[in-house]
C-alpha positions as CSV (number, residue, x, y, z in Angstrom):
1,X,6.0,9.9,-5.0
2,X,5.0,8.0,-1.7
3,X,1.6,9.7,-2.0
4,X,1.1,9.0,-5.8
5,X,1.8,5.2,-5.0
6,X,-0.7,5.5,-2.0
7,X,-3.3,6.9,-4.5
8,X,-2.9,4.2,-6.7
9,X,-3.1,1.5,-3.9
10,X,-6.2,3.4,-2.7
11,X,-7.9,3.1,-6.0
12,X,-7.0,-0.5,-6.0
13,X,-8.7,-1.3,-2.8
14,X,-11.8,0.6,-3.8
15,X,-12.3,-1.1,-6.9
16,X,-11.2,-4.5,-5.9
17,X,-12.1,-4.5,-2.2
18,X,-8.7,-5.6,-0.9
19,X,-5.0,-5.2,-0.9
20,X,-3.5,-6.6,-4.1
21,X,-2.2,-10.4,-4.4
22,X,1.3,-10.7,-5.7
23,X,0.4,-12.4,-8.8
24,X,-3.0,-10.8,-9.9
25,X,-1.4,-8.5,-12.7
26,X,1.6,-6.5,-13.5
27,X,-0.2,-3.5,-11.6
28,X,-1.0,-5.6,-8.5
29,X,2.7,-6.9,-8.5
30,X,3.9,-3.4,-8.4
31,X,1.4,-2.3,-5.4
32,X,2.2,-5.6,-3.7
33,X,5.7,-4.9,-3.5
34,X,5.3,-1.4,-2.6
35,X,3.0,-2.3,0.3
36,X,5.7,-4.7,1.3
37,X,8.4,-2.0,1.5
38,X,6.0,0.0,3.8
39,X,5.6,-2.7,6.0
40,X,9.3,-3.2,6.3
41,X,9.8,0.7,6.8
42,X,7.1,0.4,9.4
43,X,9.0,-2.5,11.3
44,X,12.2,-0.4,11.0
45,X,10.6,2.6,12.4
46,X,10.9,4.7,9.4
47,X,7.5,5.2,8.3
48,X,5.9,8.5,9.5
49,X,2.8,8.5,11.7
50,X,0.7,10.3,8.9
51,X,1.7,7.4,6.4
52,X,1.0,4.7,9.1
53,X,-2.7,6.4,9.5
54,X,-3.2,6.7,5.8
55,X,-2.4,2.7,5.2
56,X,-4.5,1.8,8.2
57,X,-7.5,3.6,6.8
58,X,-7.0,1.3,3.7
59,X,-7.0,-1.6,5.9
60,X,-10.4,-0.8,7.7
């Protein structure tokens, strides 16, 4: 499930050039909330290193 969401986010970033804004569209809103949850997981120390690296690649 995590990698499925990640794939959708990666496709969005490739197509639009950046992380979605909250109010762009329904799809963007869903992805925005997912990214926010990943940030919270990271802050809590529960995001695995492979997932941290995968997300960091999108931000480069």
